[in-house]
DRENDO-1510 file (C-alpha; in Angstrom, 1 decimal, always signed):
<recs>
REC; n; res; u; v; w
REC; 1; UNK; +75.3; +69.7; +105.7 .
REC; 2; UNK; +75.8; +66.5; +103.7 .
REC; 3; UNK; +77.6; +63.5; +104.9 .
REC; 4; UNK; +77.1; +61.4; +108.0 .
REC; 5; UNK; +76.0; +63.3; +111.1 .
REC; 6; UNK; +76.5; +62.1; +114.6 .
REC; 7; UNK; +74.5; +63.9; +117.3 .
REC; 8; UNK; +75.9; +65.1; +120.6 .
REC; 9; UNK; +79.5; +64.0; +120.1 .
REC; 10; UNK; +82.0; +63.4; +122.9 .
REC; 11; UNK; +85.7; +63.0; +122.4 .
REC; 12; UNK; +88.9; +63.2; +124.4 .
REC; 13; UNK; +91.3; +66.1; +124.1 .
REC; 14; UNK; +94.8; +64.7; +124.3 .
REC; 15; UNK; +96.5; +65.4; +127.7 .
REC; 16; UNK; +93.3; +66.8; +129.1 .
REC; 17; UNK; +90.1; +65.7; +130.7 .
REC; 18; UNK; +87.2; +64.3; +128.7 .
REC; 19; UNK; +84.8; +67.0; +127.5 .
REC; 20; UNK; +81.1; +66.7; +127.7 .
REC; 21; UNK; +78.6; +66.8; +124.8 .
REC; 22; UNK; +78.2; +70.1; +122.9 .
REC; 23; UNK; +75.2; +72.2; +123.8 .
REC; 24; UNK; +74.1; +73.6; +120.5 .
REC; 25; UNK; +72.8; +71.8; +117.4 .
REC; 26; UNK; +72.5; +72.1; +113.7 .
REC; 27; UNK; +69.4; +73.9; +112.5 .
REC; 28; UNK; +66.3; +72.4; +110.9 .
REC; 29; UNK; +66.8; +70.3; +107.7 .
REC; 30; UNK; +70.5; +70.5; +108.0 .
REC; 31; UNK; +70.6; +74.3; +107.8 .
REC; 32; UNK; +73.2; +76.0; +109.8 .
REC; 33; UNK; +72.0; +78.3; +112.5 .
REC; 34; UNK; +73.7; +81.7; +112.9 .
REC; 35; UNK; +75.0; +82.8; +116.2 .
REC; 36; UNK; +76.6; +86.0; +117.3 .
REC; 37; UNK; +76.9; +89.5; +115.9 .
REC; 38; UNK; +79.2; +90.5; +113.1 .
REC; 39; UNK; +81.5; +93.5; +113.7 .
REC; 40; UNK; +81.7; +96.0; +111.0 .
REC; 41; UNK; +84.6; +97.9; +112.5 .
REC; 42; UNK; +86.9; +95.5; +110.6 .
REC; 43; UNK; +87.1; +96.6; +107.0 .
REC; 44; UNK; +88.8; +96.0; +103.7 .
REC; 45; UNK; +87.9; +97.1; +100.2 .
REC; 46; UNK; +89.2; +95.4; +97.1 .
REC; 47; UNK; +93.0; +95.6; +97.3 .
REC; 48; UNK; +93.5; +97.9; +100.3 .
REC; 49; UNK; +94.6; +96.7; +103.8 .
REC; 50; UNK; +94.9; +98.8; +106.9 .
REC; 51; UNK; +96.4; +97.7; +110.1 .
REC; 52; UNK; +95.6; +99.6; +113.3 .
REC; 53; UNK; +95.9; +99.0; +117.1 .
REC; 54; UNK; +92.8; +98.0; +119.1 .
REC; 55; UNK; +91.1; +94.7; +119.7 .
REC; 56; UNK; +89.5; +94.9; +116.2 .
REC; 57; UNK; +92.7; +95.0; +114.2 .
REC; 58; UNK; +91.4; +96.4; +110.9 .
REC; 59; UNK; +89.7; +99.4; +109.4 .
REC; 60; UNK; +88.9; +100.0; +105.8 .
REC; 61; UNK; +90.5; +102.3; +103.4 .
REC; 62; UNK; +89.1; +103.2; +100.0 .
REC; 63; UNK; +91.4; +105.2; +97.7 .
REC; 64; UNK; +92.9; +108.0; +99.9 .
REC; 65; UNK; +90.1; +108.1; +102.5 .
REC; 66; UNK; +89.9; +106.4; +105.9 .
REC; 67; UNK; +86.4; +104.9; +106.6 .
REC; 68; UNK; +84.9; +104.6; +110.0 .
REC; 69; UNK; +88.1; +105.5; +111.8 .
REC; 70; UNK; +88.5; +104.3; +115.4 .
REC; 71; UNK; +90.5; +106.2; +118.0 .
REC; 72; UNK; +94.0; +107.1; +116.7 .
REC; 73; UNK; +96.2; +104.9; +118.9 .
REC; 74; UNK; +99.8; +104.1; +117.8 .
REC; 75; UNK; +99.9; +101.0; +115.6 .
REC; 76; UNK; +101.3; +97.9; +117.3 .
REC; 77; UNK; +102.5; +96.2; +114.2 .
REC; 78; UNK; +106.3; +95.7; +114.7 .
REC; 79; UNK; +107.5; +94.8; +111.2 .
REC; 80; UNK; +104.6; +95.3; +108.8 .
REC; 81; UNK; +106.1; +98.2; +107.0 .
REC; 82; UNK; +109.4; +96.7; +106.1 .
REC; 83; UNK; +108.0; +93.3; +105.2 .
REC; 84; UNK; +105.2; +94.7; +103.0 .
REC; 85; UNK; +107.7; +96.7; +101.0 .
REC; 86; UNK; +109.8; +93.5; +100.7 .
REC; 87; UNK; +106.8; +91.8; +99.1 .
REC; 88; UNK; +106.7; +94.6; +96.4 .
REC; 89; UNK; +103.5; +96.2; +97.8 .
REC; 90; UNK; +103.0; +100.0; +98.1 .
REC; 91; UNK; +102.8; +101.2; +101.7 .
REC; 92; UNK; +101.2; +104.4; +102.9 .
REC; 93; UNK; +101.4; +105.7; +106.5 .
REC; 94; UNK; +98.9; +107.7; +108.4 .
REC; 95; UNK; +100.4; +109.7; +111.3 .
REC; 96; UNK; +99.2; +111.8; +114.2 .
REC; 97; UNK; +100.9; +114.0; +116.8 .
REC; 98; UNK; +100.8; +113.1; +120.5 .
REC; 99; UNK; +99.2; +115.5; +123.0 .
REC; 100; UNK; +99.0; +115.7; +126.7 .
REC; 101; UNK; +95.4; +117.0; +126.5 .
REC; 102; UNK; +93.0; +115.1; +128.9 .
REC; 103; UNK; +90.7; +112.7; +127.2 .
REC; 104; UNK; +92.3; +113.2; +123.8 .
REC; 105; UNK; +94.2; +110.6; +121.8 .
REC; 106; UNK; +96.4; +112.2; +119.2 .
REC; 107; UNK; +96.0; +115.4; +117.3 .
REC; 108; UNK; +95.4; +115.8; +113.6 .
REC; 109; UNK; +96.7; +113.6; +110.9 .
REC; 110; UNK; +98.8; +113.4; +107.7 .
REC; 111; UNK; +99.5; +110.8; +105.0 .
REC; 112; UNK; +103.0; +109.9; +103.7 .
REC; 113; UNK; +104.4; +107.1; +101.6 .
REC; 114; UNK; +107.1; +104.6; +102.8 .
REC; 115; UNK; +109.7; +103.4; +100.4 .
REC; 116; UNK; +112.4; +101.6; +102.4 .
REC; 117; UNK; +114.8; +101.3; +105.3 .
REC; 118; UNK; +118.4; +100.2; +105.9 .
REC; 119; UNK; +117.8; +96.6; +107.0 .
REC; 120; UNK; +118.7; +94.6; +104.0 .
REC; 121; UNK; +116.4; +92.6; +101.7 .
REC; 122; UNK; +115.5; +89.7; +104.0 .
REC; 123; UNK; +112.2; +89.1; +105.9 .
REC; 124; UNK; +112.2; +91.2; +109.1 .
REC; 125; UNK; +111.4; +89.9; +112.6 .
REC; 126; UNK; +111.4; +93.4; +114.1 .
REC; 127; UNK; +110.9; +97.0; +113.1 .
REC; 128; UNK; +113.8; +98.6; +111.2 .
REC; 129; UNK; +115.6; +101.5; +112.9 .
REC; 130; UNK; +114.9; +103.9; +110.0 .
REC; 131; UNK; +112.3; +104.7; +107.4 .
REC; 132; UNK; +112.6; +106.4; +104.0 .
REC; 133; UNK; +109.5; +108.5; +103.0 .
REC; 134; UNK; +108.2; +110.7; +100.2 .
REC; 135; UNK; +106.0; +113.5; +101.6 .
REC; 136; UNK; +104.0; +116.1; +99.6 .
REC; 137; UNK; +104.6; +118.7; +102.4 .
REC; 138; UNK; +108.3; +118.2; +103.0 .
REC; 139; UNK; +111.0; +117.9; +100.3 .
REC; 140; UNK; +114.0; +118.5; +102.6 .
REC; 141; UNK; +116.9; +116.5; +101.3 .
REC; 142; UNK; +115.2; +115.6; +97.9 .
REC; 143; UNK; +112.2; +113.6; +96.9 .
REC; 144; UNK; +112.8; +110.9; +99.5 .
REC; 145; UNK; +113.6; +111.8; +103.2 .
REC; 146; UNK; +115.0; +109.6; +105.9 .
REC; 147; UNK; +113.9; +109.5; +109.5 .
REC; 148; UNK; +114.9; +107.6; +112.7 .
REC; 149; UNK; +112.4; +105.7; +114.9 .
REC; 150; UNK; +112.3; +106.4; +118.6 .
REC; 151; UNK; +112.6; +103.4; +121.0 .
REC; 152; UNK; +109.3; +101.6; +120.8 .
REC; 153; UNK; +108.8; +101.7; +124.6 .
REC; 154; UNK; +110.2; +105.2; +125.1 .
REC; 155; UNK; +108.7; +107.4; +122.4 .
REC; 156; UNK; +109.0; +111.1; +121.8 .
REC; 157; UNK; +111.6; +111.7; +124.6 .
REC; 158; UNK; +110.8; +114.6; +126.8 .
REC; 159; UNK; +107.4; +115.2; +125.1 .
REC; 160; UNK; +103.9; +113.8; +125.1 .
REC; 161; UNK; +103.1; +110.3; +123.9 .
REC; 162; UNK; +100.0; +108.2; +123.4 .
REC; 163; UNK; +101.7; +105.0; +124.6 .
REC; 164; UNK; +104.2; +102.6; +123.0 .
REC; 165; UNK; +104.5; +102.8; +119.3 .
REC; 166; UNK; +106.5; +103.8; +116.3 .
REC; 167; UNK; +107.3; +107.5; +116.6 .
REC; 168; UNK; +109.9; +109.2; +114.5 .
REC; 169; UNK; +111.8; +112.5; +114.3 .
REC; 170; UNK; +109.6; +114.1; +111.6 .
REC; 171; UNK; +108.9; +117.2; +113.8 .
REC; 172; UNK; +110.2; +118.4; +117.2 .
REC; 173; UNK; +107.0; +116.8; +118.6 .
REC; 174; UNK; +107.5; +113.3; +117.1 .
REC; 175; UNK; +104.4; +112.0; +115.4 .
REC; 176; UNK; +103.5; +108.3; +115.5 .
REC; 177; UNK; +102.2; +105.9; +112.9 .
REC; 178; UNK; +98.5; +105.1; +113.5 .
REC; 179; UNK; +97.7; +103.2; +110.3 .
REC; 180; UNK; +99.6; +101.2; +107.8 .
REC; 181; UNK; +97.9; +101.1; +104.4 .
REC; 182; UNK; +99.0; +98.4; +101.9 .
REC; 183; UNK; +98.2; +98.5; +98.2 .
REC; 184; UNK; +98.6; +95.1; +96.5 .
REC; 185; UNK; +98.3; +94.0; +92.9 .
REC; 186; UNK; +94.8; +92.9; +91.9 .
REC; 187; UNK; +96.1; +90.8; +89.0 .
REC; 188; UNK; +99.2; +88.7; +88.5 .
REC; 189; UNK; +101.7; +89.1; +85.7 .
REC; 190; UNK; +99.8; +86.8; +83.5 .
REC; 191; UNK; +96.7; +89.1; +83.7 .
REC; 192; UNK; +94.6; +86.8; +85.9 .
REC; 193; UNK; +91.9; +88.9; +87.4 .
REC; 194; UNK; +91.6; +89.6; +91.1 .
REC; 195; UNK; +94.1; +87.1; +92.6 .
REC; 196; UNK; +93.0; +85.9; +96.0 .
REC; 197; UNK; +94.6; +84.8; +99.3 .
REC; 198; UNK; +94.0; +81.4; +100.8 .
REC; 199; UNK; +95.4; +80.2; +104.2 .
REC; 200; UNK; +95.3; +76.8; +105.7 .
REC; 201; UNK; +96.7; +76.5; +109.3 .
REC; 202; UNK; +96.9; +72.9; +110.5 .
REC; 203; UNK; +97.7; +72.4; +114.2 .
REC; 204; UNK; +99.1; +68.9; +114.9 .
REC; 205; UNK; +99.5; +66.9; +118.1 .
REC; 206; UNK; +102.8; +65.0; +118.6 .
REC; 207; UNK; +101.6; +61.9; +120.4 .
REC; 208; UNK; +104.7; +59.7; +120.5 .
REC; 209; UNK; +106.7; +59.5; +123.7 .
REC; 210; UNK; +109.9; +59.8; +121.8 .
REC; 211; UNK; +110.6; +63.4; +120.5 .
REC; 212; UNK; +110.0; +64.0; +116.8 .
REC; 213; UNK; +113.1; +65.1; +114.9 .
REC; 214; UNK; +111.5; +66.0; +111.6 .
REC; 215; UNK; +108.2; +67.2; +110.1 .
REC; 216; UNK; +107.2; +66.5; +106.5 .
REC; 217; UNK; +104.2; +67.4; +104.4 .
REC; 218; UNK; +102.9; +68.2; +100.9 .
REC; 219; UNK; +100.6; +71.2; +100.5 .
REC; 220; UNK; +98.9; +72.2; +97.3 .
REC; 221; UNK; +95.9; +73.2; +95.3 .
REC; 222; UNK; +94.6; +72.5; +91.8 .
REC; 223; UNK; +95.5; +75.7; +90.1 .
REC; 224; UNK; +98.9; +77.4; +89.6 .
REC; 225; UNK; +100.3; +79.0; +92.8 .
REC; 226; UNK; +101.2; +82.6; +92.1 .
REC; 227; UNK; +103.2; +83.0; +95.3 .
REC; 228; UNK; +103.4; +81.1; +98.6 .
REC; 229; UNK; +104.6; +81.1; +102.2 .
REC; 230; UNK; +104.7; +78.1; +104.5 .
REC; 231; UNK; +105.9; +78.2; +108.1 .
REC; 232; UNK; +105.7; +76.3; +111.4 .
REC; 233; UNK; +105.5; +77.7; +114.9 .
REC; 234; UNK; +108.3; +75.5; +116.2 .
REC; 235; UNK; +111.5; +77.5; +115.5 .
REC; 236; UNK; +114.8; +75.7; +115.1 .
REC; 237; UNK; +116.6; +78.4; +113.2 .
REC; 238; UNK; +116.9; +76.0; +110.2 .
REC; 239; UNK; +114.9; +76.8; +107.1 .
REC; 240; UNK; +112.9; +74.0; +105.5 .
REC; 241; UNK; +113.7; +72.1; +102.3 .
REC; 242; UNK; +111.0; +73.0; +99.8 .
REC; 243; UNK; +110.5; +71.2; +96.4 .
REC; 244; UNK; +108.1; +72.8; +94.0 .
REC; 245; UNK; +106.0; +70.7; +91.6 .
REC; 246; UNK; +105.9; +71.5; +87.9 .
REC; 247; UNK; +103.6; +73.2; +87.2 .
REC; 248; UNK; +103.7; +74.8; +90.6 .
REC; 249; UNK; +100.5; +73.5; +92.2 .
REC; 250; UNK; +102.0; +71.8; +95.2 .
REC; 251; UNK; +105.1; +72.0; +97.5 .
REC; 252; UNK; +106.9; +69.2; +99.3 .
REC; 253; UNK; +108.2; +70.6; +102.6 .
REC; 254; UNK; +110.7; +68.9; +105.0 .
REC; 255; UNK; +111.6; +70.5; +108.3 .
REC; 256; UNK; +114.7; +69.3; +110.2 .
REC; 257; UNK; +113.8; +69.6; +113.9 .
REC; 258; UNK; +116.7; +67.7; +115.3 .
REC; 259; UNK; +118.3; +70.8; +116.8 .
REC; 260; UNK; +115.0; +71.3; +118.8 .
REC; 261; UNK; +113.0; +68.1; +118.7 .
REC; 262; UNK; +109.3; +68.1; +119.5 .
REC; 263; UNK; +108.5; +66.4; +122.8 .
REC; 264; UNK; +105.5; +64.2; +123.6 .
REC; 265; UNK; +102.1; +65.9; +123.9 .
REC; 266; UNK; +103.2; +69.1; +122.1 .
REC; 267; UNK; +101.1; +70.9; +119.4 .
REC; 268; UNK; +102.9; +72.2; +116.3 .
REC; 269; UNK; +101.1; +74.5; +113.8 .
REC; 270; UNK; +101.8; +74.5; +110.0 .
REC; 271; UNK; +100.5; +77.6; +108.3 .
REC; 272; UNK; +100.6; +77.9; +104.5 .
REC; 273; UNK; +99.4; +81.0; +102.5 .
REC; 274; UNK; +98.9; +80.8; +98.8 .
REC; 275; UNK; +98.0; +83.6; +96.3 .
REC; 276; UNK; +95.8; +82.1; +93.7 .
REC; 277; UNK; +93.9; +83.3; +90.6 .
REC; 278; UNK; +90.4; +83.6; +91.9 .
REC; 279; UNK; +90.3; +80.2; +93.6 .
REC; 280; UNK; +90.2; +79.1; +97.2 .
REC; 281; UNK; +91.2; +75.5; +97.9 .
REC; 282; UNK; +94.1; +74.0; +99.8 .
REC; 283; UNK; +95.1; +70.5; +100.8 .
REC; 284; UNK; +97.7; +68.9; +103.1 .
REC; 285; UNK; +98.9; +65.4; +102.2 .
REC; 286; UNK; +101.4; +63.0; +103.7 .
REC; 287; UNK; +101.7; +65.0; +106.9 .
REC; 288; UNK; +104.0; +63.1; +109.3 .
REC; 289; UNK; +106.3; +63.5; +112.3 .
REC; 290; UNK; +109.4; +61.2; +112.0 .
REC; 291; UNK; +111.6; +59.7; +114.8 .
REC; 292; UNK; +114.9; +57.9; +114.9 .
REC; 293; UNK; +114.3; +54.2; +115.0 .
REC; 294; UNK; +110.4; +54.5; +114.9 .
REC; 295; UNK; +107.7; +54.5; +112.3 .
REC; 296; UNK; +106.5; +57.9; +111.3 .
REC; 297; UNK; +103.3; +59.3; +113.0 .
REC; 298; UNK; +101.0; +60.2; +110.1 .
REC; 299; UNK; +98.3; +62.8; +110.4 .
REC; 300; UNK; +95.1; +62.8; +108.2 .
REC; 301; UNK; +95.2; +64.3; +104.7 .
REC; 302; UNK; +92.8; +67.3; +104.7 .
REC; 303; UNK; +91.4; +69.2; +101.7 .
REC; 304; UNK; +89.0; +72.0; +101.8 .
REC; 305; UNK; +87.5; +74.4; +99.2 .
REC; 306; UNK; +85.2; +77.4; +99.6 .
REC; 307; UNK; +82.8; +78.4; +96.8 .
REC; 308; UNK; +81.4; +81.9; +96.7 .
REC; 309; UNK; +79.0; +83.0; +93.9 .
REC; 310; UNK; +79.7; +86.0; +91.7 .
REC; 311; UNK; +77.5; +89.0; +91.6 .
REC; 312; UNK; +76.0; +90.6; +88.6 .
REC; 313; UNK; +77.1; +94.2; +87.8 .
REC; 314; UNK; +79.2; +94.3; +91.0 .
REC; 315; UNK; +80.9; +97.5; +90.0 .
REC; 316; UNK; +77.6; +99.4; +90.1 .
REC; 317; UNK; +76.8; +98.4; +93.7 .
REC; 318; UNK; +77.3; +101.2; +96.2 .
REC; 319; UNK; +80.1; +100.7; +98.7 .
REC; 320; UNK; +80.9; +97.2; +97.2 .
REC; 321; UNK; +83.9; +95.5; +98.8 .
REC; 322; UNK; +85.5; +92.1; +99.3 .
REC; 323; UNK; +86.4; +90.5; +102.5 .
REC; 324; UNK; +87.5; +87.3; +104.3 .
REC; 325; UNK; +85.6; +84.2; +105.6 .
REC; 326; UNK; +87.4; +82.8; +108.7 .
REC; 327; UNK; +86.8; +79.1; +109.5 .
REC; 328; UNK; +87.7; +76.5; +112.0 .
REC; 329; UNK; +87.1; +72.8; +112.8 .
REC; 330; UNK; +88.5; +69.9; +114.8 .
REC; 331; UNK; +89.8; +66.6; +113.5 .
REC; 332; UNK; +88.9; +63.5; +115.7 .
REC; 333; UNK; +90.3; +60.0; +115.4 .
REC; 334; UNK; +87.1; +57.9; +115.5 .
REC; 335; UNK; +88.7; +54.7; +117.0 .
REC; 336; UNK; +90.2; +56.5; +120.0 .
REC; 337; UNK; +87.8; +59.4; +120.1 .
REC; 338; UNK; +90.8; +61.7; +120.5 .
REC; 339; UNK; +91.2; +65.1; +118.9 .
REC; 340; UNK; +94.3; +64.8; +116.8 .
REC; 341; UNK; +94.3; +68.2; +115.1 .
REC; 342; UNK; +92.8; +71.7; +114.9 .
REC; 343; UNK; +92.4; +73.5; +111.6 .
REC; 344; UNK; +91.8; +77.1; +110.8 .
REC; 345; UNK; +91.6; +78.8; +107.4 .
REC; 346; UNK; +91.1; +82.1; +105.6 .
REC; 347; UNK; +89.1; +82.4; +102.4 .
REC; 348; UNK; +89.3; +85.7; +100.6 .
REC; 349; UNK; +86.4; +86.7; +98.3 .
REC; 350; UNK; +86.6; +89.6; +95.8 .
REC; 351; UNK; +84.4; +92.6; +95.6 .
REC; 352; UNK; +82.4; +91.0; +92.7 .
REC; 353; UNK; +81.4; +88.0; +94.9 .
REC; 354; UNK; +78.7; +87.7; +97.5 .
REC; 355; UNK; +79.7; +88.4; +101.1 .
REC; 356; UNK; +76.7; +86.6; +102.5 .
REC; 357; UNK; +76.6; +83.2; +100.6 .
REC; 358; UNK; +79.4; +80.6; +100.7 .
REC; 359; UNK; +79.7; +76.8; +100.5 .
REC; 360; UNK; +82.5; +75.1; +102.5 .
REC; 361; UNK; +83.6; +71.7; +101.1 .
REC; 362; UNK; +85.8; +69.3; +103.2 .
REC; 363; UNK; +87.4; +66.0; +102.4 .
REC; 364; UNK; +89.5; +63.6; +104.5 .
REC; 365; UNK; +90.4; +60.0; +105.1 .
REC; 366; UNK; +88.4; +57.2; +106.6 .
REC; 367; UNK; +88.9; +56.7; +110.3 .
REC; 368; UNK; +88.5; +60.4; +111.1 .
REC; 369; UNK; +85.7; +62.8; +111.7 .
REC; 370; UNK; +85.4; +66.6; +111.5 .
REC; 371; UNK; +83.6; +68.4; +114.2 .
REC; 372; UNK; +82.9; +71.8; +115.8 .
REC; 373; UNK; +82.6; +73.8; +112.6 .
REC; 374; UNK; +82.8; +77.6; +113.1 .
REC; 375; UNK; +82.7; +80.4; +110.5 .
REC; 376; UNK; +83.2; +84.1; +110.9 .
REC; 377; UNK; +83.9; +87.2; +108.8 .
REC; 378; UNK; +86.5; +90.0; +108.6 .
REC; 379; UNK; +86.9; +92.9; +106.3 .
REC; 380; UNK; +90.6; +93.0; +107.2 .
REC; 381; UNK; +93.4; +90.5; +106.5 .
REC; 382; UNK; +94.4; +88.4; +109.6 .
REC; 383; UNK; +98.0; +87.2; +110.3 .
REC; 384; UNK; +98.5; +83.8; +111.9 .
REC; 385; UNK; +98.3; +85.0; +115.5 .
REC; 386; UNK; +95.1; +86.9; +114.7 .
REC; 387; UNK; +93.7; +83.9; +112.9 .
REC; 388; UNK; +94.2; +81.6; +115.9 .
REC; 389; UNK; +92.9; +84.3; +118.3 .
REC; 390; UNK; +89.7; +84.9; +116.2 .
REC; 391; UNK; +86.5; +84.1; +118.1 .
REC; 392; UNK; +83.8; +86.3; +116.5 .
REC; 393; UNK; +82.0; +83.4; +114.9 .
REC; 394; UNK; +78.8; +84.2; +113.1 .
REC; 395; UNK; +78.0; +80.5; +112.4 .
REC; 396; UNK; +78.6; +77.7; +114.8 .
REC; 397; UNK; +77.9; +74.0; +114.4 .
REC; 398; UNK; +79.3; +72.5; +117.6 .
REC; 399; UNK; +77.1; +69.4; +117.3 .
REC; 400; UNK; +77.7; +69.0; +113.5 .
REC; 401; UNK; +80.1; +66.1; +113.5 .
REC; 402; UNK; +80.7; +64.3; +110.2 .
REC; 403; UNK; +82.6; +61.1; +109.3 .
REC; 404; UNK; +85.2; +61.7; +106.6 .
REC; 405; UNK; +86.2; +59.3; +103.9 .
REC; 406; UNK; +82.8; +58.7; +102.2 .
REC; 407; UNK; +83.0; +61.7; +99.9 .
REC; 408; UNK; +83.2; +65.5; +100.3 .
REC; 409; UNK; +81.2; +67.1; +103.1 .
REC; 410; UNK; +79.4; +70.4; +102.2 .
REC; 411; UNK; +78.5; +73.0; +104.8 .
REC; 412; UNK; +76.4; +76.0; +103.6 .
REC; 413; UNK; +77.3; +79.3; +105.2 .
REC; 414; UNK; +74.5; +81.7; +104.7 .
REC; 415; UNK; +74.5; +85.2; +106.2 .
REC; 416; UNK; +71.6; +86.8; +104.5 .
REC; 417; UNK; +71.1; +90.4; +105.6 .
REC; 418; UNK; +74.0; +90.3; +108.1 .
REC; 419; UNK; +76.8; +91.8; +106.1 .
REC; 420; UNK; +75.6; +95.1; +104.4 .
REC; 421; UNK; +78.4; +96.9; +102.7 .
REC; 422; UNK; +80.1; +99.3; +105.0 .
REC; 423; UNK; +79.4; +103.0; +104.6 .
REC; 424; UNK; +82.4; +105.3; +104.1 .
REC; 425; UNK; +83.1; +108.3; +106.2 .
REC; 426; UNK; +82.9; +111.8; +104.6 .
REC; 427; UNK; +86.2; +113.6; +105.5 .
REC; 428; UNK; +85.8; +116.6; +103.3 .
REC; 429; UNK; +86.9; +119.8; +105.1 .
REC; 430; UNK; +88.6; +117.8; +107.9 .
REC; 431; UNK; +92.1; +117.2; +106.5 .
REC; 432; UNK; +94.6; +119.4; +108.3 .
REC; 433; UNK; +97.3; +121.6; +106.7 .
REC; 434; UNK; +101.0; +120.9; +107.2 .
REC; 435; UNK; +103.2; +123.9; +106.9 .
REC; 436; UNK; +107.0; +123.8; +107.1 .
REC; 437; UNK; +106.8; +120.4; +108.7 .
REC; 438; UNK; +104.7; +121.7; +111.7 .
REC; 439; UNK; +101.2; +120.6; +112.4 .
REC; 440; UNK; +98.5; +123.2; +112.5 .
REC; 441; UNK; +94.9; +122.5; +113.6 .
REC; 442; UNK; +92.4; +122.8; +110.8 .
REC; 443; UNK; +89.6; +125.3; +111.0 .
REC; 444; UNK; +86.3; +124.0; +112.1 .
REC; 445; UNK; +83.6; +123.5; +109.5 .
</recs>
């Protein structure tokens, strides 16, 4: 780590008791020590994402095969299908049939393709009531068939079930969705190769006794933004005003919170997702709460970048895949020794980049320090809730506190030998037959 290091920091968490010094330290010669065990049950390969129920939210899919499948519970994602379609992605569904057999979760499996629903074209906050499918084993009603979902908490009425989930009337014994597979574009319309996802989630502390009525910020990067999404976790029902720069490399965002002002000692999280052409950097500037009759409360400008080296002849490497680096750190005001913000981020790297070698670069203003650096890995894409719930850190630097303002701070993240590419599962001879819409158990090998 470069920059100014301060050993054994202590700082005050707002509205909480003082915390003691951290108990772990940075490794020899500034090298970060690795802690914890990575979990290879979370997968992603190139441009495929698979959402599945369980504590580890992701498996990997390659082409039409499921790799290292966990028990086939019903998926808990409540609006992923509809919203993925609304983002112009292709969506595949993997289904199983419920059974009352002791010790068995689901029977068999089948793959179908989702095309739509009847819920308009806006972003969904819940699952639609219907789903339109194309199915190689059932052409009833034409090339696309429509089905109705059961009630989430009362599935397959009168029959077996494997718990709450999205069951639908495909058969008399209603099957349930156990995986959602998303196929996204690997290049943008301009032909940029392997566009990447970058997420910066900035949690701010509203410290004025008077409630804040507005939140403003500018968020950007230094390449053209192919697409974006910026949200806060303080809902007022009023969408923000967003002004795009030209060229589109930053957004100026203004939230009117007057209908639900933010009280004293409340945390509000800004989360911004960019799709960028093979580049991962994001910065927040001019972040401030505003109040009637008071000066704004400004938060520190934060910029980070993650560099990951490219591999030679990546396409010839067996089981090669991309993934995500997950990171977190705290922002401390040095004068008051108070933590004023938390920050979490997602850096996507492509299949032709190294999963085990990264450099994190952070910049911020004088008067603040960054502390408690943590880094982890996932082969699956995390939503905002999963990002803030993530705790499987492979690298921890709880004592590594650095003063900002004197230039960029670099943190090497080296996981040599800890992330071998995941092996796929051979499913030949194990795909069941579907006849006349009814499931039949495949013959044993």
